[in-house]
C-alpha positions as CSV (number, residue, x, y, z in Angstrom):
1,M,107.3,105.2,72.1
2,S,109.2,106.5,75.1
3,T,107.8,106.7,78.6
4,L,107.5,110.5,78.3
5,E,105.5,110.2,75.1
6,A,103.3,107.5,76.6
7,S,102.5,109.7,79.6
8,E,101.7,112.7,77.4
9,A,99.4,110.4,75.3
10,T,97.4,109.4,78.4
11,V,93.9,110.7,78.1
12,S,92.0,111.9,81.2
13,P,88.9,109.9,82.0
14,R,87.1,113.1,83.1
15,T,84.5,114.5,80.7
16,E,81.9,117.2,81.0
17,D,79.3,114.5,81.9
18,E,81.6,112.8,84.4
19,P,83.9,115.5,85.9
20,M,85.0,113.3,88.7
21,A,85.7,110.1,86.9
22,F,88.9,108.3,87.8
23,T,91.1,105.5,86.7
24,R,92.3,102.4,88.6
25,D,95.7,103.9,89.0
26,E,94.2,107.1,90.5
27,L,92.1,104.9,92.9
28,T,95.2,103.0,94.0
29,A,97.2,106.2,94.4
30,G,94.3,107.7,96.4
31,G,94.3,104.6,98.7
32,L,98.0,104.9,99.3
33,C,97.7,108.6,100.0
34,V,94.9,107.8,102.5
35,W,97.1,105.1,104.1
36,V,100.2,107.4,104.5
37,T,98.0,110.2,105.8
38,Y,96.5,107.8,108.4
39,V,99.9,106.6,109.6
40,I,101.2,110.1,110.0
41,L,98.1,111.2,111.9
42,L,98.3,108.1,114.1
43,L,101.9,108.9,115.0
44,V,101.1,112.5,115.7
45,A,98.1,111.6,117.9
46,L,100.1,109.1,119.9
47,T,103.0,111.6,120.3
48,V,100.7,114.3,121.6
49,T,98.8,111.9,123.9
50,M,102.1,110.6,125.4
51,I,103.4,114.1,125.9
52,V,100.2,115.3,127.5
53,A,99.9,112.1,129.7
54,S,103.6,112.3,130.7
55,F,103.2,116.0,131.6
56,T,100.1,115.6,133.7
57,A,101.0,112.3,135.3
58,F,104.4,113.2,136.6
59,D,106.0,116.2,138.1
60,R,108.1,118.4,135.8
61,T,111.4,117.0,137.0
62,T,110.6,113.5,135.8
63,F,108.9,114.7,132.5
64,P,112.0,114.0,130.3
65,Q,112.5,110.5,131.7
66,S,108.8,109.6,131.2
67,L,109.1,110.1,127.5
68,L,111.9,107.6,127.0
69,A,109.4,105.1,125.7
70,L,108.1,107.4,123.0
71,P,110.5,106.2,120.2
72,L,109.7,102.6,120.9
73,V,105.9,103.3,121.1
74,L,106.1,105.3,117.8
75,F,108.1,102.5,116.1
76,M,105.7,99.8,117.3
77,A,102.6,101.9,116.4
78,G,104.1,102.8,113.0
79,F,104.9,99.2,112.2
80,F,101.8,97.4,113.5
81,G,99.4,100.3,112.8
82,G,100.9,100.7,109.3
83,C,100.6,97.0,108.5
84,I,97.0,96.7,109.8
85,S,95.9,100.0,108.2
86,F,97.4,98.8,104.9
87,V,95.2,95.7,105.0
88,V,92.2,97.9,105.9
89,M,93.1,100.2,103.0
90,L,93.1,97.2,100.6
91,I,89.7,96.1,102.0
92,G,88.4,99.6,101.8
93,L,89.4,100.2,98.2
94,P,86.3,98.5,96.7
95,L,84.1,100.7,98.9
96,A,85.9,103.8,97.8
97,W,85.5,102.6,94.2
98,L,81.8,102.2,94.7
99,I,81.5,105.7,96.3
100,G,83.6,107.2,93.5
101,R,81.6,105.6,90.8
102,G,78.4,106.7,92.4
103,L,79.7,110.3,92.6
104,Q,81.6,110.6,89.3
105,R,78.8,112.9,87.8
106,E,78.9,115.1,90.9
107,P,81.2,118.1,90.4
108,L,80.9,119.5,93.9
109,I,84.0,118.6,96.0
110,G,82.1,119.1,99.2
111,I,79.8,116.2,98.4
112,H,82.8,114.0,97.8
113,L,84.4,115.1,101.1
114,L,81.2,114.4,103.0
115,A,80.9,110.9,101.5
116,Y,84.6,110.1,102.2
117,T,84.2,111.5,105.8
118,V,81.3,109.1,106.3
119,L,83.5,106.3,105.0
120,G,86.3,107.3,107.4
121,T,83.8,107.4,110.2
122,V,82.5,103.9,109.4
123,V,86.1,102.6,109.3
124,A,86.9,104.4,112.6
125,T,83.8,103.1,114.4
126,T,84.4,99.6,113.2
127,A,88.0,99.7,114.3
128,F,87.1,101.1,117.7
129,L,84.4,98.5,118.3
130,L,86.7,95.7,117.2
131,L,89.5,97.0,119.4
132,S,87.2,97.5,122.4
133,A,85.5,94.1,122.0
134,T,88.6,92.0,121.4
135,A,91.4,93.7,123.4
136,W,89.6,94.9,126.5
137,G,86.5,92.9,126.8
138,T,84.2,95.8,127.5
139,F,83.3,98.9,125.7
140,L,83.6,101.1,128.8
141,A,87.2,100.0,129.8
142,P,89.6,102.9,130.5
143,A,91.9,101.6,127.8
144,S,89.2,102.3,125.2
145,F,90.7,105.8,125.1
146,L,93.6,104.2,123.3
147,G,91.1,102.7,120.9
148,L,89.8,106.2,120.1
149,I,93.3,107.4,119.5
150,I,93.9,104.6,117.1
151,A,90.6,104.9,115.3
152,M,90.0,108.7,115.1
153,P,92.7,109.5,112.6
154,A,90.7,107.5,110.0
155,V,87.9,110.0,110.2
156,V,90.3,112.7,109.0
157,A,92.7,110.6,106.9
158,V,90.1,109.3,104.4
159,P,88.7,112.7,103.2
160,L,92.1,114.4,103.6
161,G,93.9,111.7,101.6
162,W,91.2,111.8,98.9
163,W,91.5,115.6,98.7
164,R,95.3,115.5,98.5
165,N,95.1,112.9,95.7
166,L,92.6,115.0,93.8
167,R,94.9,118.0,94.0
168,R,97.8,115.9,92.7
169,I,95.7,114.7,89.8
170,R,94.5,118.2,88.9
171,R,98.0,119.6,89.1
172,T,99.2,117.0,86.6
173,E,96.3,117.6,84.3
174,N,96.4,121.3,84.5
175,P,99.9,122.4,85.2
176,P,100.3,125.9,86.5
177,P,101.3,128.5,83.9
178,P,104.9,129.4,83.7
179,P,106.0,132.4,85.7
180,P,106.0,135.6,83.8
181,A,109.2,136.6,82.3
182,K,111.2,139.1,84.2
183,P,111.5,142.4,82.4
184,R,115.0,142.9,81.1
185,R,117.0,145.5,82.8
186,I,118.3,147.9,80.3
187,D,121.9,148.8,80.7
188,P,122.2,152.6,79.9
189,D,125.8,152.1,78.7
190,A,124.8,149.3,76.3
191,A,121.9,151.3,75.1
192,Y,124.2,154.3,74.4
193,E,126.7,152.1,72.6
194,D,124.0,150.5,70.5
195,S,122.8,154.0,69.4
196,L,126.2,154.9,68.1
């Protein structure tokens, strides 16, 4: 059996009783989707923060020079933030599995988004408290703003990554119909020749 035949023979775990059931592969793909979404949102948040901070802290003549550190900061954040968030994703997969199993009979996507938003909020709050307690020693330190920038993308990344993965799964299960055939243009000369 070829790979194509094997993929066509795969049966969906979703039924009428459990419309939101999922497989282990779909769970893993969802976790990876959440992880990539988080890293992208983290880099965007850091970029915007650095641009705004550079623009407000310096005059406009030194603005370009103040952003020279941006590539290094983004590289370091992408590397370390990516590695740490990958471990957090691996730790969070069992929680996502429990939430998914608990909601597999619930067809409303809004309920799922709410549940995964709560999970993202718990992850973000935990990350913020750990960053604040270990790195800066006090919860009210001015550097806690950086902790918020690092933690807040998780609130959005978890439900957004789940939703993107759900869309991908539904597209593969129910591919869009082929586009309608374009009407053939009738060539008047050919029609005349055919009539002879």
